[in-house]
SEVOGU-875915 format. One record per residue: residue in one letter; x negated, y, z negated of N, C-alpha, C, O in turn. Coordinates in steps of 0.05 Angstrom, whole numbers, padded with zeros to 5 digits, always signed. Example, Ala and Ser with C-alpha at 12.3 -4.5 7.8 and 13.67 -1.06 7.14 Angstrom:
2
A-00264-00114-00156-00246-00090-00156-00264-00066-00156-00285-00066-00169;S-00257-00045-00142-00273-00021-00143-00258+00001-00157-00268+00023-00161;
END
This chain:
254
M-00017-00025+00001+00000+00000-00001-00017+00025+00000-00011+00044+00015;N-00040+00025-00016-00057+00048-00017-00071+00053+00009-00075+00076+00016;D-00078+00030+00023-00091+00032+00049-00072+00045+00070-00080+00062+00085;N-00047+00036+00069-00026+00049+00086-00022+00077+00081-00019+00093+00099;L-00022+00085+00054-00019+00112+00047-00043+00129+00057-00041+00151+00066;A-00066+00116+00054-00090+00131+00064-00088+00137+00094-00094+00158+00104;E-00079+00114+00107-00076+00117+00136-00057+00138+00144-00061+00154+00162;M-00033+00139+00129-00013+00159+00134-00025+00188+00129-00018+00207+00144;V-00041+00190+00108-00053+00217+00102-00071+00224+00125-00071+00246+00135;T-00088+00205+00132-00110+00209+00153-00094+00218+00179-00102+00237+00192;E-00073+00202+00186-00059+00208+00210-00047+00236+00210-00047+00249+00231;D-00036+00245+00186-00025+00272+00183-00045+00292+00187-00041+00313+00200;E-00069+00288+00174-00091+00307+00177-00100+00310+00205-00106+00333+00213;N-00101+00288+00221-00112+00289+00248-00091+00304+00267-00099+00313+00288;V-00065+00306+00259-00046+00320+00275-00050+00349+00275-00043+00362+00295;N-00062+00360+00254-00065+00389+00251-00081+00399+00275-00102+00389+00282;E-00070+00420+00289-00084+00432+00311-00080+00462+00310-00060+00471+00298;A-00097+00477+00321-00096+00506+00322-00073+00513+00341-00070+00503+00363;V-00055+00532+00331-00034+00541+00347-00033+00570+00347-00042+00583+00328;E-00022+00580+00368-00020+00610+00370+00003+00621+00354+00025+00611+00356;I-00001+00643+00338+00021+00653+00323+00033+00676+00338+00019+00696+00344;P+00058+00675+00345+00071+00696+00361+00069+00723+00348+00067+00725+00323;E+00070+00744+00363+00068+00770+00353+00088+00777+00331+00111+00771+00334;N+00079+00789+00309+00095+00797+00286+00102+00773+00268+00112+00778+00246;Q+00097+00748+00276+00106+00726+00258+00088+00725+00232+00098+00719+00210;E+00062+00731+00237+00044+00730+00215+00051+00750+00193+00048+00744+00169;T+00060+00775+00202+00070+00795+00184+00095+00785+00168+00097+00787+00144;E+00113+00775+00184+00138+00764+00173+00133+00743+00152+00146+00742+00131;E+00113+00724+00158+00109+00702+00139+00095+00714+00114+00099+00704+00091;T+00078+00733+00117+00065+00745+00093+00086+00758+00075+00087+00754+00051;Q+00104+00773+00089+00126+00786+00073+00143+00765+00058+00152+00769+00036;S+00148+00742+00073+00165+00721+00062+00152+00711+00036+00164+00708+00015;E+00124+00705+00039+00109+00693+00017+00109+00713-00007+00112+00705-00030;E+00106+00740+00000+00107+00759-00023+00134+00760-00036+00135+00762-00061;Q+00156+00759-00021+00182+00757-00032+00187+00732-00050+00199+00733-00071;S+00176+00709-00039+00178+00685-00055+00166+00686-00081+00177+00678-00102;S+00141+00698-00081+00124+00702-00103+00137+00720-00123+00138+00714-00147;T+00149+00742-00114+00163+00760-00132+00186+00747-00144+00191+00751-00168;S+00202+00731-00127+00225+00716-00138+00216+00696-00160+00230+00692-00180;S+00193+00683-00156+00184+00662-00174+00177+00675-00200+00183+00665-00222;N+00162+00699-00197+00154+00714-00221+00179+00722-00237+00179+00720-00261;E+00200+00732-00223+00226+00741-00237+00237+00716-00252+00246+00718-00275;D+00237+00693-00238+00249+00670-00251+00233+00664-00277+00244+00658-00298;D+00205+00665-00274+00189+00659-00298+00194+00677-00320+00197+00668-00342;Q+00196+00705-00313+00202+00723-00333+00229+00720-00347+00232+00723-00371;Q+00249+00712-00330+00277+00707-00341+00276+00682-00359+00289+00682-00380;E+00261+00664-00351+00261+00638-00367+00247+00642-00393+00253+00628-00413;S+00225+00662-00393+00210+00666-00419+00228+00682-00439+00221+00683-00462;T+00251+00693-00430+00268+00708-00449+00286+00688-00463+00300+00697-00482;F+00288+00663-00456+00306+00645-00470+00294+00637-00497+00270+00635-00501;D+00312+00634-00515+00305+00625-00543+00297+00594-00541+00279+00585-00555;V+00312+00580-00524+00308+00551-00521+00310+00545-00492+00328+00554-00478;T+00289+00531-00481+00289+00523-00454+00303+00496-00452+00309+00482-00472;I+00309+00489-00427+00321+00464-00420+00303+00446-00406+00287+00454-00389;T+00303+00421-00412+00286+00401-00399+00302+00376-00393+00327+00375-00398;A+00287+00355-00382+00301+00330-00376+00300+00310-00399+00281+00310-00415;L+00320+00292-00400+00323+00274-00423+00297+00257-00424+00285+00254-00446;F+00287+00245-00401+00267+00224-00403+00241+00236-00416+00233+00226-00437;P+00229+00258-00405+00204+00267-00419+00209+00277-00447+00191+00275-00464;W+00232+00288-00453+00240+00300-00479+00241+00276-00498+00230+00278-00520;F+00253+00253-00490+00256+00231-00508+00228+00217-00515+00224+00209-00538;V+00211+00215-00495+00185+00202-00498+00168+00220-00516+00153+00211-00534;K+00171+00247-00511+00155+00265-00527+00163+00265-00557+00146+00268-00574;N+00189+00260-00562+00200+00264-00589+00206+00236-00602+00218+00235-00623;Q+00198+00214-00590+00207+00189-00600+00198+00182-00629+00210+00166-00642;D+00177+00195-00637+00167+00189-00666+00186+00203-00685+00184+00197-00709;N+00202+00221-00677+00221+00237-00696+00245+00220-00702+00260+00229-00719;F+00249+00198-00689+00274+00183-00694+00271+00162-00715+00291+00150-00722;G+00248+00157-00726+00244+00136-00745+00250+00108-00733+00243+00103-00710;N+00261+00090-00749+00265+00063-00740+00293+00060-00728+00299+00039-00717;N+00309+00080-00730+00337+00078-00722+00339+00079-00691+00356+00065-00680;V+00323+00092-00677+00323+00095-00648+00297+00089-00637+00277+00101-00645;K+00295+00070-00618+00269+00061-00607+00270+00062-00577+00289+00052-00564;Y+00249+00072-00566+00246+00073-00536+00236+00045-00527+00215+00035-00536;L+00250+00033-00508+00241+00008-00497+00229+00012-00469+00243+00019-00450;K+00202+00007-00467+00188+00014-00442+00197-00007-00420+00199-00031-00424;M+00202+00004-00396+00206-00013-00373+00182-00022-00362+00163-00006-00360;K+00179-00048-00356+00155-00059-00346+00157-00072-00318+00138-00084-00308;S+00181-00071-00307+00184-00082-00279+00168-00065-00259+00170-00041-00259;P+00153-00080-00242+00136-00064-00223+00152-00049-00201+00142-00030-00189;D+00177-00057-00197+00192-00044-00175+00214-00025-00185+00232-00017-00171;I+00212-00018-00212+00232+00000-00223+00219+00023-00235+00201+00020-00253;D+00227+00048-00227+00217+00072-00238+00227+00076-00267+00252+00079-00270;P+00211+00076-00287+00221+00077-00314+00234+00104-00320+00251+00107-00338;E+00226+00124-00305+00238+00151-00310+00266+00154-00301+00280+00173-00308;E+00275+00134-00284+00303+00136-00275+00322+00123-00293+00346+00130-00293;Q+00312+00104-00310+00328+00090-00329+00315+00091-00357+00294+00079-00361;L+00327+00107-00375+00317+00107-00403+00332+00086-00418+00357+00088-00420;I+00317+00067-00429+00330+00047-00445+00320+00047-00475+00297+00046-00481;I+00340+00050-00492+00332+00052-00521+00348+00030-00538+00367+00018-00529;K+00338+00028-00561+00350+00010-00580+00360+00027-00603+00345+00042-00615;V+00387+00025-00609+00399+00038-00631+00414+00022-00649+00421+00000-00641;P+00422+00030-00674+00438+00014-00691+00464+00007-00679+00476+00024-00666;H+00474-00017-00683+00500-00026-00672+00523-00011-00684+00525-00008-00708;P+00541+00001-00667+00562+00018-00676+00579+00004-00699+00589+00017-00717;N+00581-00023-00698+00597-00037-00717+00581-00045-00742+00593-00058-00760;G+00555-00039-00743+00540-00046-00765+00533-00078-00764+00532-00090-00743;G+00528-00088-00788+00523-00117-00789+00492-00123-00788+00475-00106-00786;E+00488-00150-00790+00460-00157-00791+00456-00180-00769+00475-00194-00762;Y+00429-00184-00760+00424-00206-00742+00396-00215-00750+00377-00199-00751;N+00392-00242-00755+00368-00252-00765+00356-00236-00788+00332-00231-00789;G+00374-00228-00807+00363-00214-00830+00357-00185-00828+00348-00172-00847;N+00362-00174-00803+00355-00146-00799+00380-00132-00790+00399-00145-00780;P+00381-00105-00794+00404-00090-00786+00408-00094-00756+00388-00091-00741;K+00432-00099-00747+00440-00107-00719+00435-00082-00702+00443-00060-00709;K+00421-00086-00678+00418-00064-00660+00431-00070-00631+00440-00093-00626;I+00432-00050-00616+00445-00052-00589+00430-00034-00570+00421-00012-00578;T+00427-00042-00546+00412-00025-00526+00431-00006-00512+00454-00013-00508;R+00422+00017-00505+00436+00037-00490+00417+00045-00466+00393+00048-00469;T+00430+00047-00442+00415+00055-00419+00426+00079-00408+00450+00082-00405;F+00408+00098-00402+00415+00124-00390+00404+00126-00362+00379+00127-00359;D+00421+00126-00342+00414+00126-00315+00406+00154-00305+00416+00174-00316;N+00389+00157-00287+00379+00181-00277+00370+00200-00299+00376+00224-00300;A+00355+00188-00317+00347+00202-00341+00328+00226-00336+00325+00243-00354;N+00317+00229-00312+00301+00252-00305+00319+00275-00295+00311+00298-00290;D+00345+00269-00292+00363+00290-00282+00383+00299-00305+00399+00317-00301;V+00382+00284-00328+00400+00291-00351+00387+00315-00366+00363+00315-00372;L+00403+00333-00371+00393+00359-00386+00394+00357-00414+00414+00347-00424;V+00373+00366-00430+00374+00369-00458+00359+00395-00466+00346+00407-00449;L+00362+00402-00490+00348+00426-00502+00321+00417-00510+00317+00396-00521;D+00301+00433-00504+00274+00426-00511+00265+00436-00538+00248+00454-00541;L+00278+00423-00558+00273+00426-00585+00268+00400-00599+00278+00380-00589;P+00253+00398-00620+00250+00373-00635+00278+00366-00647+00292+00383-00657;P+00286+00339-00647+00312+00333-00656+00313+00326-00687+00294+00316-00698;V+00336+00331-00698+00341+00321-00726+00352+00293-00724+00347+00276-00741;S+00369+00288-00704+00381+00261-00699+00390+00258-00670+00393+00277-00655;F+00393+00233-00663+00401+00226-00636+00420+00202-00638+00413+00179-00645;D+00445+00207-00630+00465+00187-00629+00473+00181-00600+00482+00198-00585;A+00470+00155-00594+00475+00144-00566+00501+00131-00565+00505+00114-00581;F+00519+00138-00547+00544+00126-00542+00542+00110-00514+00521+00109-00502;N+00563+00101-00506+00562+00087-00480+00567+00107-00456+00575+00130-00461;Q+00563+00097-00432+00569+00112-00408+00552+00138-00407+00562+00160-00400;N+00527+00136-00414+00508+00158-00410+00513+00182-00429+00505+00205-00423;I+00528+00178-00450+00537+00199-00468+00520+00199-00493+00514+00177-00503;F+00512+00221-00503+00497+00221-00528+00501+00249-00543+00511+00268-00532;R+00493+00249-00569+00495+00275-00583+00468+00277-00596+00458+00258-00608;I+00457+00301-00594+00432+00308-00608+00437+00331-00627+00452+00350-00621;I+00426+00329-00651+00428+00352-00670+00400+00364-00671+00381+00349-00674;Y+00398+00390-00668+00373+00404-00669+00374+00425-00692+00395+00436-00697;Q+00351+00429-00705+00349+00452-00722+00333+00474-00704+00312+00469-00693;T+00346+00497-00704+00332+00520-00688+00311+00531-00705+00308+00523-00728;P+00295+00549-00694+00274+00564-00709+00285+00581-00732+00271+00590-00749;I+00313+00585-00730+00325+00600-00752+00334+00579-00773+00347+00559-00766;E+00326+00582-00796+00327+00561-00817+00355+00549-00820+00358+00525-00821;D+00376+00566-00821+00403+00555-00827+00420+00551-00803+00444+00546-00806;I+00409+00554-00779+00423+00551-00754+00416+00525-00740+00393+00520-00734;F+00436+00508-00735+00432+00483-00722+00448+00483-00696+00465+00500-00691;I+00440+00463-00679+00455+00460-00655+00464+00431-00650+00448+00412-00652;K+00491+00427-00645+00499+00401-00637+00500+00402-00606+00513+00419-00594;Y+00487+00382-00594+00487+00382-00564+00498+00356-00555+00488+00334-00561;Y+00521+00358-00540+00533+00334-00529+00526+00330-00500+00532+00346-00482;G+00511+00308-00496+00501+00302-00469+00523+00286-00455+00524+00262-00457;S+00541+00300-00442+00561+00287-00425+00563+00304-00400+00546+00322-00395;S+00584+00298-00384+00588+00315-00358+00592+00344-00364+00587+00360-00347;S+00600+00351-00388+00606+00380-00394+00584+00394-00410+00584+00419-00413;R+00566+00378-00421+00542+00388-00436+00549+00411-00455+00542+00435-00450;H+00563+00404-00477+00571+00424-00497+00548+00431-00516+00535+00413-00527;V+00544+00457-00521+00526+00467-00541+00543+00479-00563+00558+00498-00558;I+00541+00468-00587+00555+00480-00610+00536+00490-00632+00521+00474-00644;F+00537+00515-00636+00521+00526-00657+00535+00524-00685+00558+00531-00689;C+00519+00515-00704+00529+00508-00731+00511+00523-00752+00487+00527-00748;K+00525+00531-00773+00510+00543-00795+00509+00523-00819+00529+00512-00827;S+00486+00519-00829+00485+00499-00851+00491+00511-00878+00475+00527-00888;V+00514+00503-00891+00523+00513-00915+00530+00490-00932+00546+00474-00924;E+00519+00489-00957+00524+00469-00977+00524+00441-00964+00543+00425-00967;D+00503+00435-00949+00497+00410-00936+00518+00402-00915+00522+00378-00909;M+00533+00422-00905+00552+00418-00883+00543+00433-00858+00533+00456-00861;L+00546+00423-00836+00541+00438-00810+00569+00449-00801+00586+00434-00792;I+00572+00475-00803+00597+00486-00797+00596+00500-00770+00582+00520-00766;P+00611+00490-00751+00608+00503-00724+00622+00530-00721+00644+00533-00731;Y+00610+00549-00707+00623+00574-00703+00622+00585-00675+00634+00606-00670;S+00607+00571-00656+00607+00582-00630+00602+00558-00612+00587+00540-00619;M+00614+00558-00588+00612+00536-00569+00607+00548-00540+00619+00568-00532;Q+00589+00534-00526+00585+00541-00498+00577+00517-00483+00572+00496-00495;K+00576+00519-00455+00569+00496-00439+00543+00503-00423+00538+00526-00416;V+00528+00482-00418+00502+00486-00402+00509+00477-00374+00521+00455-00370;K+00503+00494-00356+00508+00487-00326+00481+00476-00316+00460+00481-00327;K+00483+00459-00294+00460+00447-00282+00439+00466-00275+00416+00460-00275;S+00448+00490-00267+00427+00510-00257+00413+00526-00281+00395+00541-00276;D+00424+00523-00305+00412+00538-00328+00384+00529-00335+00377+00505-00333;K+00368+00548-00342+00340+00543-00349+00335+00544-00379+00314+00536-00390;G+00356+00554-00393+00352+00557-00422+00378+00569-00435+00397+00575-00421;I+00377+00572-00461+00400+00585-00475+00388+00603-00496+00365+00600-00504;N+00404+00622-00504+00396+00640-00527+00413+00632-00552+00437+00625-00550;I+00400+00634-00575+00414+00625-00599+00434+00647-00607+00427+00671-00608;I+00458+00638-00611+00479+00656-00623+00479+00654-00652+00486+00633-00663;Q+00473+00676-00666+00472+00675-00695+00501+00682-00707+00518+00694-00694;N+00502+00674-00732+00528+00680-00745+00519+00696-00772+00505+00686-00790;D+00527+00722-00772+00519+00738-00793+00541+00743-00815+00538+00758-00834;G+00563+00728-00810+00585+00730-00830+00579+00717-00856+00560+00702-00858;D+00595+00723-00875+00592+00711-00903+00608+00685-00904+00631+00684-00912;M+00595+00665-00895+00607+00640-00893+00618+00628-00920+00638+00613-00920;T+00603+00635-00941+00612+00626-00968+00638+00637-00975+00655+00624-00986;A+00642+00663-00968+00668+00677-00973+00690+00664-00958+00712+00661-00969;I+00684+00657-00932+00704+00643-00915+00711+00617-00927+00735+00611-00928;L+00692+00601-00938+00699+00576-00949+00717+00578-00973+00732+00560-00980;D+00715+00600-00987+00733+00604-01011+00762+00612-01004+00781+00613-01020;S+00765+00617-00977+00794+00626-00968+00813+00603-00967+00804+00580-00965;P+00839+00609-00969+00859+00587-00967+00857+00577-00938+00851+00591-00919;V+00863+00551-00936+00862+00539-00910+00889+00543-00896+00910+00538-00907;P+00887+00551-00871+00913+00555-00855+00923+00527-00845+00920+00520-00822;M+00935+00513-00863+00940+00485-00856+00957+00481-00832+00952+00463-00816;E+00978+00498-00828+00995+00493-00806+00980+00497-00779+00984+00482-00760;D+00963+00517-00778+00947+00521-00754+00928+00500-00750+00922+00492-00728;L+00917+00489-00773+00897+00467-00771+00910+00441-00760+00898+00427-00744;I+00934+00436-00770+00949+00411-00761+00952+00412-00731+00949+00391-00718;L+00958+00436-00719+00960+00438-00690+00934+00430-00676+00934+00418-00655;R+00912+00437-00690+00885+00432-00678+00877+00402-00681+00865+00389-00664;Y+00885+00391-00705+00876+00365-00712+00900+00352-00728+00903+00355-00752;K+00916+00337-00712+00941+00324-00723+00935+00306-00746+00951+00304-00765;Q+00913+00292-00745+00907+00271-00766+00905+00282-00795+00908+00268-00814;I+00899+00307-00795+00894+00319-00823+00920+00321-00838+00920+00325-00862;E+00943+00320-00823+00968+00323-00836+00972+00303-00859+00981+00311-00881;K+00965+00279-00855+00969+00259-00876+00948+00259-00898+00949+00244-00917;H+00928+00278-00895+00908+00280-00915+00909+00308-00929+00892+00314-00946;Q+00929+00325-00922+00929+00352-00930+00932+00356-00960+00925+00377-00970;E+00942+00337-00974+00946+00339-01004+00918+00342-01016+00901+00325-01010;G+00913+00361-01031+00886+00367-01043+00869+00383-01026+00847+00390-01035;I+00875+00391-01001+00860+00407-00985+00873+00435-00986+00892+00440-00972;N+00863+00452-01002+00874+00479-01007+00857+00501-00996+00867+00522-00988;T+00831+00498-00996+00812+00519-00986+00798+00508-00961+00797+00484-00955;I+00786+00527-00946+00771+00521-00923+00747+00502-00931+00740+00484-00916;R+00736+00507-00953+00714+00489-00962+00724+00460-00964+00710+00442-00954;E+00746+00455-00975+00755+00428-00978+00764+00417-00951+00763+00393-00947;A+00771+00432-00933+00776+00423-00905+00750+00415-00892+00749+00395-00878;M+00729+00433-00896+00704+00427-00884+00692+00401-00895+00679+00386-00881;Q+00695+00397-00921+00685+00372-00934+00700+00348-00922+00688+00327-00918;F+00725+00350-00917+00740+00329-00904+00729+00323-00878+00722+00300-00872;F+00727+00344-00860+00717+00340-00833+00687+00329-00832+00681+00313-00815;S+00669+00338-00851+00643+00329-00851+00642+00299-00857+00626+00284-00846;S+00659+00291-00876+00661+00262-00882+00671+00247-00858+00662+00225-00852;K+00691+00258-00844+00703+00245-00821+00683+00241-00798+00682+00220-00786;I+00668+00262-00794+00648+00261-00772+00628+00239-00775+00619+00227-00756;S+00621+00234-00800+00600+00214-00805+00607+00185-00796+00591+00168-00793;S+00634+00182-00793+00643+00154-00786+00655+00152-00758+00665+00131-00751;V+00655+00173-00744+00666+00174-00716+00645+00168-00696+00622+00178-00698;I+00652+00150-00675+00633+00143-00655+00642+00147-00628+00631+00137-00609;D+00665+00163-00626+00676+00171-00601+00670+00201-00596+00677+00218-00613;V+00657+00207-00574+00650+00235-00568+00673+00254-00566+00671+00277-00576;N+00694+00246-00554+00717+00264-00552+00729+00270-00579+00736+00293-00585;H+00731+00249-00597+00740+00254-00625+00721+00273-00639+00729+00291-00653;L+00694+00270-00634+00676+00288-00648+00680+00316-00639+00679+00334-00655;L+00684+00320-00613+00687+00348-00603+00713+00359-00613+00716+00383-00617;E+00734+00341-00617+00760+00350-00628+00756+00362-00658+00768+00381-00668;L+00738+00347-00671+00733+00353-00700+00719+00379-00700+00726+00396-00716;D+00698+00383-00684+00683+00408-00683+00700+00431-00675+00699+00452-00688;R+00717+00429-00656+00736+00450-00649+00756+00456-00672+00762+00479-00677;A+00764+00437-00685+00783+00442-00708+00768+00457-00730+00779+00475-00742;M+00745+00450-00736+00729+00464-00756+00724+00493-00749+00725+00512-00765;M+00718+00496-00723+00710+00523-00714+00734+00541-00714+00731+00565-00718;S+00758+00530-00709+00782+00546-00708+00790+00561-00734+00805+00580-00734;I+00779+00551-00756+00787+00564-00781+00765+00579-00795+00767+00586-00818;V+00744+00584-00780+00721+00600-00790+00715+00623-00771+00700+00641-00778;V+00725+00624-00748+00720+00647-00730+00746+00663-00723+00745+00682-00709;
END
């Protein structure tokens, strides 16, 4: 294969011949190159203004794999005819728990086209893998009490959360487009503690999350509602349900 490649390169090099440049074409090409360079510099300057840049899932995961501990493991592809960067295969805890051969039971998850899947280029706090190429990453931003929940699905939701009393309380949501190069961190300067002490608008909350209706007894403040949601989130393994919970939480603090 290398010999063939070398022959192809040699053949391509031998094809190069001197050609006459039509009048004004050289000037036009120079101007085009200058415009391209200017455009590239503008893109670089724009990208440098982002608080967080965007990268691809495969290199991000490999770079950060030591951050996941024993819960999430990268399984290297060794087949000579498969590009490992196109399929990211990992080992994660089995969603139903249990043991196998005396060890916590695990399951594999495969992410197709992993070099085209977008993630935020920050070290992760946690990584949860679901089926059908869907995942959730929690990041801590450079701002101490601001975290991001990132849902890797077709809609790529970014949810900014404030850490209060060991709870991640969402207060802003946006989506990442395929063309985006990065995002800026949206801060929350409100007094979240005062909000938590406020009475919970239960009727409005039930419209957002119907299931809370049967648990509303004993939930009088927004803090108690957030404690309920935080406990619920820890046991949910469906991404649509998780997004529903995040939206419900956000609806009563913004």
